[in-house]
C-alpha positions in Angstrom: 108.2 166.6 129.0 109.4 163.5 127.3 112.8 163.2 125.3 112.7 162.6 121.4 114.7 159.3 120.6 117.5 159.9 118.3 117.2 159.0 114.6 119.0 155.5 113.9 121.9 155.5 111.4 121.9 151.9 110.7 121.0 150.6 107.3 118.1 148.4 107.1 119.1 144.8 107.0 119.3 143.6 103.1 116.8 140.9 102.0 118.3 137.6 101.6 117.0 137.4 97.9 119.0 140.6 97.2 122.0 139.3 99.0 122.0 136.2 97.0 121.7 137.8 93.6 124.6 140.4 94.4 126.6 137.5 95.8 126.3 135.5 92.6 127.1 138.7 90.3 129.6 140.3 92.1 130.9 137.9 94.9 131.4 138.7 98.6 132.9 142.2 99.9 132.8 144.0 96.3 133.1 147.6 96.4 131.1 150.4 94.3 133.7 150.9 91.8 133.7 147.0 91.1 130.2 147.0 90.7 130.0 150.1 88.1 132.5 148.3 86.1 130.6 145.0 85.8 127.4 146.9 84.9 129.5 148.8 82.0 131.0 145.4 81.0 127.6 144.1 80.7 126.2 146.9 78.7 129.0 146.5 76.3 128.4 143.0 75.8 124.8 143.5 75.3 125.4 146.2 72.7 127.9 143.9 70.8 125.6 141.2 70.6 122.9 143.5 69.0 125.4 144.8 66.6 126.5 141.5 65.6 122.8 140.3 65.0 122.2 143.3 63.0 125.4 142.9 60.9 124.8 139.0 60.2 121.1 139.9 59.0 122.5 142.6 56.6 125.0 140.1 55.2 122.2 137.6 54.8 119.9 140.0 53.2 122.7 141.0 50.8 123.5 137.4 49.8 119.6 136.6 49.7 118.8 139.9 47.7 121.5 138.7 45.0 120.0 135.2 44.8 116.6 136.6 44.7 117.2 139.0 42.1 118.8 136.5 39.9 115.8 134.0 40.4 113.4 137.2 39.5 115.3 138.1 36.7 115.5 134.5 35.3 111.7 134.2 35.8 111.3 136.9 33.0 113.6 134.6 30.8 112.4 131.1 29.8 113.8 128.6 32.4 113.6 124.8 32.1 110.8 123.5 34.2 110.0 120.3 35.4 108.6 117.5 33.4 107.1 114.1 34.6 109.1 110.7 33.9 107.8 109.0 30.9 107.9 105.2 31.2 107.1 101.9 28.9 104.3 99.6 30.0 106.5 97.7 32.4 107.9 100.8 34.1 111.3 101.2 32.5 112.3 104.9 32.4 112.3 106.3 28.8 112.6 110.0 29.6 113.4 111.8 33.1 114.6 115.1 34.5 118.1 115.5 36.1 119.5 118.8 37.6 122.0 120.8 35.3 123.6 124.2 36.2 123.4 127.1 33.7 125.6 130.0 33.7 124.2 133.6 33.9 125.4 137.2 34.2 124.5 140.3 35.7 126.0 143.0 33.7 125.4 145.7 36.1 127.2 144.1 38.8 130.4 143.3 36.7 133.3 145.4 37.7 135.8 144.6 34.7 133.8 143.1 31.7 137.0 142.4 29.7 138.4 140.3 32.4 135.3 138.4 32.8 135.1 137.9 29.3 138.4 136.8 28.8 138.5 134.2 31.7 135.1 132.6 30.9 135.9 131.7 27.3 139.2 130.5 28.5 137.5 128.2 31.0 134.6 127.2 28.6 136.2 127.0 25.0 132.8 126.5 23.4 131.5 129.8 24.4 131.3 132.5 21.6 133.3 135.6 22.7 131.6 138.2 20.5 128.1 136.6 22.0 129.3 136.8 25.5 130.7 140.4 24.9 127.4 141.4 23.6 125.3 140.0 26.1 127.4 141.3 29.1 127.6 144.8 27.5 123.8 145.3 27.8 122.0 146.9 30.3 120.0 144.0 31.5 120.0 142.8 34.9 120.2 139.1 33.9 121.5 137.4 30.8 122.0 133.8 30.0 125.6 133.0 29.2 125.4 129.1 28.6 122.6 126.6 29.5 123.3 123.4 31.0 127.3 123.6 31.7 129.0 120.5 33.0 129.7 120.2 36.8 133.6 120.6 36.1 132.8 123.9 34.1 130.8 125.1 36.9 133.4 124.4 39.5 136.4 126.1 37.4 134.1 129.1 36.8 133.3 129.2 40.6 137.0 129.1 41.2 137.3 132.6 39.1 135.5 134.2 41.8 133.9 136.9 39.3 131.2 139.2 40.5 128.1 139.1 38.6 128.4 135.6 37.5 126.3 132.9 38.9 124.6 129.6 38.3 121.0 128.5 38.4 120.2 124.8 38.6 117.6 123.9 35.8 115.8 120.8 34.8 117.5 118.8 31.9 115.6 116.1 30.0 117.7 113.0 29.5 116.8 109.9 27.6 118.4 106.9 28.9 117.4 104.6 26.0 119.0 106.8 23.3 117.7 106.1 19.8 115.5 103.3 20.9 112.4 104.9 21.3 113.3 108.4 19.6 110.1 108.6 17.2 107.4 107.9 19.8 108.9 109.9 22.7 110.2 113.0 20.7 112.1 115.5 22.4 112.3 118.8 24.0 114.3 122.2 23.5 116.4 123.8 25.7 114.0 125.3 27.8 112.4 121.7 28.4 109.3 122.5 26.3 108.2 119.3 24.4 108.7 120.0 20.3 108.0 116.4 19.1 106.4 113.2 19.8 104.9 112.4 23.2 106.8 115.3 24.7 105.1 117.6 22.5 101.7 115.9 23.3 102.4 116.1 27.1 102.5 119.9 26.8 99.4 120.1 24.8 97.4 118.2 27.4 97.9 121.0 29.7 101.6 120.6 31.2 102.5 124.0 29.7 99.7 125.9 31.3 100.6 124.2 34.8 104.4 125.5 34.2 103.0 128.9 33.5 100.7 128.7 36.7 103.8 127.4 38.8 102.0 124.2 39.7 104.1 121.9 37.8 106.9 121.2 40.5 109.5 118.6 41.0 108.3 115.2 41.9 104.7 116.2 42.2 103.8 114.7 38.6 103.0 111.1 38.0 105.0 109.2 35.3 103.5 108.8 32.1 102.9 105.3 31.1 103.2 104.4 27.5 101.9 101.2 25.7 105.3 100.6 24.3 107.3 97.6 25.6 111.0 98.5 25.4 112.2 94.9 25.1 109.9 94.4 21.9 110.9 97.9 20.8 114.6 96.9 21.1 114.1 93.5 19.2 112.2 95.2 16.5 114.7 98.0 16.1 117.8 95.4 16.0 116.1 93.3 13.2 115.1 96.2 11.1 118.6 97.8 11.3 120.1 94.2 10.3 117.6 94.3 7.3 118.3 97.7 6.2 122.0 96.9 6.2 121.6 93.5 4.4 119.3 94.8 1.8 121.3 98.2 1.5 117.6 99.7 1.9 117.4 103.6 2.2 115.1 103.1 5.2 113.3 100.7 7.4 110.6 100.9 9.5 108.0 98.6 11.5 105.0 98.7 13.7 103.7 96.1 16.5 100.2 96.7 17.3 97.8 94.9 19.7 95.1 94.1 17.6 92.2 93.8 20.2 93.2 97.2 22.2 94.9 99.2 19.4 97.9 99.9 21.6 101.2 100.3 19.8 103.6 98.1 21.6 106.7 99.2 19.4 107.3 101.6 16.5 110.6 102.2 14.8 111.5 104.2 11.8 115.2 104.1 10.4 117.4 106.1 10.2 116.4 107.5 13.6 117.9 110.2 15.9 119.1 110.3 19.4 116.8 112.9 21.4 119.9 113.6 23.7 121.5 115.3 20.5 118.6 117.4 19.3 120.5 118.5 16.1 120.1 115.0 14.6 116.3 115.4 14.7 116.5 118.2 12.1 117.9 115.9 9.5 114.6 115.5 7.1 115.8 111.6 6.2 115.2 111.0 10.0 111.4 111.6 9.9 108.9 109.2 11.5 107.8 107.3 7.9 105.1 105.5 9.9 102.9 108.8 10.8 104.4 111.6 8.9 105.0 109.8 5.6 102.1 108.7 3.4 102.9 105.9 0.7 101.0 103.5 -1.8 100.9 100.2 0.2 100.9 98.0 -2.6 99.2 94.6 -2.3 98.6 95.1 1.4 95.5 97.0 0.4 93.9 93.7 -1.2 93.0 92.8 2.1 90.6 95.7 2.1 89.2 95.1 -1.4 88.3 91.2 -0.5 87.1 92.0 2.8 84.8 94.6 1.3 83.5 92.2 -1.4 83.0 89.3 1.3 81.2 91.5 3.8 78.7 92.6 0.9 77.6 89.0 0.7 78.0 89.2 -3.3 80.9 86.9 -3.5 82.2 84.2 -1.2 85.7 82.4 -1.3 85.1 80.1 -4.1 84.0 82.9 -6.5 85.7 82.7 -9.7 87.5 85.7 -11.6 88.8 85.8 -14.9 92.7 86.2 -15.0 93.4 84.6 -18.3 95.0 88.0 -19.4 96.0 91.5 -19.0 93.1 93.8 -17.8 92.9 96.9 -20.2 91.3 99.8 -18.8 91.6 102.5 -21.3 95.2 103.4 -22.1 96.3 101.5 -19.0 97.2 97.9 -18.7 96.8 96.1 -15.5 98.8 92.6 -15.4 100.0 90.2 -12.7 103.7 89.7 -11.9 102.7 85.7 -12.1 100.6 85.3 -15.2 98.2 82.5 -14.4 96.3 82.5 -17.8 93.3 81.1 -16.3 90.2 81.8 -14.1 91.1 81.9 -10.4 89.0 81.9 -7.1 88.9 84.5 -4.3 91.4 82.5 -2.2 93.9 82.6 -5.1 93.4 86.2 -5.6 95.1 86.7 -2.3 97.6 83.9 -2.3 99.0 84.6 -5.7 98.3 88.5 -5.0 96.6 88.9 -8.3 96.1 92.6 -9.4 93.7 91.5 -12.0 91.7 89.5 -9.6 91.6 92.4 -7.2 90.5 94.8 -9.8 87.8 92.8 -11.0 86.5 92.5 -7.5 86.4 96.1 -6.9 84.5 96.6 -10.0 82.1 94.2 -9.1 81.4 96.2 -5.8 81.2 99.5 -7.8 82.9 102.8 -7.2 80.8 104.3 -4.5 80.8 101.1 -2.5 84.7 101.1 -2.7 84.9 104.5 -1.6 82.5 104.1 1.3 84.2 101.0 2.6 87.5 102.6 2.8 86.3 105.6 4.3 84.5 103.4 7.1 87.9 101.8 7.6 89.6 105.0 8.4 91.7 105.2 5.0 90.6 108.6 3.7 91.0 111.0 6.5 94.0 112.1 8.5 94.7 109.7 11.7 94.9 111.3 14.7 96.8 110.0 17.9 98.6 111.4 20.7 101.8 111.8 18.3 101.4 115.4 17.0 103.3 114.4 13.9 100.6 113.0 11.3 100.1 113.2 7.6 96.6 113.4 5.8 96.2 110.8 3.1 96.6 111.5 -0.6 93.1 110.7 -2.0 92.2 111.2 -5.7 90.2 114.4 -6.1 87.9 112.7 -8.9 87.4 109.2 -8.0 86.5 107.3 -11.1 86.5 103.5 -12.1 90.3 104.0 -12.8 90.9 104.7 -9.5 88.9 102.1 -7.9 90.7 99.7 -10.3 94.3 100.6 -9.2 93.4 101.5 -5.5 91.9 97.9 -5.3 95.6 96.5 -5.5 97.4 99.5 -3.7 98.3 102.0 -6.1 96.7 105.5 -6.3 95.9 106.0 -2.9 98.5 107.0 -0.3 98.3 106.6 3.6 100.4 106.8 6.6 101.4 103.0 7.5 99.9 103.3 11.0 96.5 104.2 9.3 96.8 100.9 7.4 97.7 99.2 10.4 94.4 100.3 12.3 92.4 99.0 9.1 94.1 95.7 9.2 93.3 95.3 12.9 89.7 95.8 12.4 89.9 93.0 9.6 91.5 90.6 12.2 89.8 91.4 15.5 86.2 90.4 14.7 85.3 93.5 12.6 86.0 96.5 15.2 87.8 99.7 14.4 89.8 100.8 17.2 91.6 104.1 17.3 95.5 103.4 17.7 97.1 104.7 20.8 100.5 105.1 22.4 99.0 105.1 25.9 98.2 101.9 28.0 94.7 100.9 27.3 92.8 97.8 28.6 90.3 95.6 26.2 87.3 96.9 28.0 88.4 100.7 27.3 89.0 99.5 23.7 85.6 98.0 23.4 83.8 101.3 24.6 85.3 103.2 21.7 85.3 100.3 19.2 83.2 100.6 16.0 81.9 97.7 14.1 82.8 97.8 10.4 82.8 94.4 9.2 80.9 91.3 10.3 82.4 88.5 12.4 82.0 86.0 9.7 84.0 88.4 7.4 86.7 88.6 10.0 87.1 84.8 10.1 87.4 84.8 6.6 90.1 87.3 6.4 92.1 85.5 9.2 91.7 82.4 7.2 93.2 84.0 4.0 96.0 85.4 6.1 96.8 82.1 7.6 96.6 80.3 4.1 99.2 82.8 2.8 101.6 81.8 5.2 100.7 78.2 4.5 101.1 78.1 0.5 101.3 81.9 -0.6 103.9 84.7 -0.6 104.3 84.8 3.3 105.7 81.3 3.7 109.0 82.6 4.8 107.6 83.9 7.8 105.8 81.1 9.0 107.5 80.7 12.3 106.7 77.3 13.7 104.5 77.1 16.8 103.0 80.7 16.3 100.5 80.1 13.4 101.6 83.2 11.5 99.5 84.7 8.9 100.5 87.5 6.6 100.1 89.7 3.4 102.9 91.1 1.3 103.0 94.2 -0.5 105.5 95.5 -3.0 104.7 98.9 -4.4 106.6 100.7 -7.3 107.6 104.3 -6.3 106.8 107.1 -8.5 109.7 108.9 -9.7 109.0 112.1 -12.0 105.6 111.2 -12.6 106.1 107.3 -13.6 106.5 104.2 -11.6 110.0 102.9 -11.4 109.9 99.0 -11.6 113.7 99.0 -9.6 112.6 101.4 -7.0 110.3 99.6 -4.6 108.6 100.3 -1.3 108.1 96.7 0.4 105.6 95.8 3.1 104.9 92.7 4.9 101.8 92.6 7.3 101.5 89.8 9.7 99.3 88.5 12.5 99.8 85.9 15.3 98.3 83.5 16.1 95.9 83.6 13.2 93.3 81.7 14.8 93.0 84.3 17.7 94.9 87.2 16.6 96.5 89.0 19.5 99.3 91.1 17.4 100.0 92.6 14.1 103.5 93.1 12.9 104.3 95.5 10.1 107.5 95.6 8.2 108.6 98.1 5.6 111.7 98.2 3.5 112.4 101.4 1.3 114.4 100.5 -1.8 115.9 97.3 -0.8 118.4 95.9 -3.2 118.6 92.5 -5.0 121.3 90.1 -3.6 122.3 86.6 -4.8 120.5 84.7 -2.2 117.3 86.6 -3.6 118.0 85.4 -7.1 117.8 88.9 -8.4 114.4 89.7 -7.2 113.5 92.6 -5.0 109.8 91.9 -4.1 108.5 91.8 -0.6 108.6 87.9 -0.3 112.6 88.0 -0.4 113.4 90.7 2.1 110.5 92.1 4.1 108.9 88.8 4.8 112.0 86.9 6.2 112.7 89.9 8.2 109.2 89.8 9.4 109.8 86.0 10.3 112.8 87.2 12.3 111.0 89.8 14.3 108.2 87.4 15.2 110.7 85.0 16.5 112.5 87.3 18.7 109.2 89.0 20.0 106.6 86.3 20.5 108.3 84.9 23.7 108.4 88.5 25.0 104.9 89.1 24.3 103.8 85.9 26.1 102.5 84.1 23.0 103.1 80.5 23.9 103.9 78.3 21.0 101.6 75.5 19.9 102.9 72.8 17.5 100.9 70.4 15.3 98.0 72.5 14.7 95.6 71.6 11.8 95.5 73.8 8.6 93.7 77.1 8.6 90.7 75.5 6.7 90.0 73.2 9.5 91.0 75.3 12.6 89.6 78.7 11.4 87.0 78.3 9.0 85.7 75.0 10.8 85.3 77.0 13.9 83.8 80.0 12.3 81.2 77.7 11.0 80.5 76.2 14.3 79.7 79.4 15.8 77.1 80.5 13.2 
């Protein structure tokens, strides 16, 4: 019987891979106790890392939750949202957004409200203590304490370390040009919402809806390009400011319009305001007189009267009108400032600015024809532009012959000055009525919306009369050499207590350049200018508004690229002769 081999007590050989791992982890010749201690240390390290990770996440969640709750609470309030930049036609920034910190409180998280109120009001002196106390004593989760604080105020408050007091960064609207384009740009409220001018128009165009939907975010909005030229705007405002001070006028205003496109290149109404200081805008004396005011435009309206008659074909430039004496109509007497005492032709009615002549021309056309012509020229209905601020004209309720007589020379019908500018543009540009705009527009775009209101031949004759008036008439003081200026003056007595006041006038001067091919119209208005020794006691337009217009033209023509031309023939040869040659 064979013997059973004895069981071996030797341990099987350890695989080389395990030996390598054990050697790397514990080193050579390590006992079991050391191995156990190493395993315990490794486990402790793993648990420590897990708890550290959990702790850090809890801290992040706590901080994030506070910020999120603040943003969520703020979203229930009105927060200043982003708006696109507004630039002039050359890209100069007129309005833009900057980031500003606003101070808020979370009443439920404030530990000592009395201490918080005392420290905040000491750090920001213009905080109203009673108002802050009322807000922090509420049960709301979020309250505004002060919008748009300065960086230093933010830093000082941050150093206080008050729980429940924090900051949110909002968009603040700033206007780098200050007063320069105030009445065009308008302004926004504390929540960055447009409340006047182009800012309000932006919201009405859908910006407010985009904000509510959350799509109008920073840097995702294209700049809004206006038709305004900041350089021209500055020159116009500067000259109007000088004229207002020189002639001690209550107000001064002006418009520069592109005759062929209807673009408003500049618009100024003084006194104006700084949109960076919204409180100024509430002053009723700082309204935009060119769109929200309506006025009797005086002799400027004679241009419409003559254009109406010339376009009808019933009269011509040499037609004769009786100006030998005053025109009596009922209990009213129509007279001229310069009594000529003779028959005058149509050209003289314009250059002498004859009220009698204009009245007889309008009566020759008839009441209905007169009313229909002014309606066609856009003078009897409210003018709508991008600017929300506009006023309806004051039209006689019952339009009879006496109304036609007075309206013929600019009394008895009040319109917005921008409205009159639109009509005069049509008389100068070949006969096309083009709605004015504050946005950039090409000539092709303008032609697509233009409406013919008078014949080309009539427009040629009106340009001739405007130039003739600068050569020999009341606009001579604005005849800047080289620019072939044409113009028409207007002196309108203001109605005070139901009666016309001879010493309180609203003066206007409408100019075009160049008269043979008009590109721009310039309107200058002075409200109640005073007589000076150099005006020989006169307060009529020719002594104040006209020279002001000349200075404006002298400054803006080079900016607008109008090249001077000298030694040009008189208007009858350059304008009328060219008109006959094309017929």
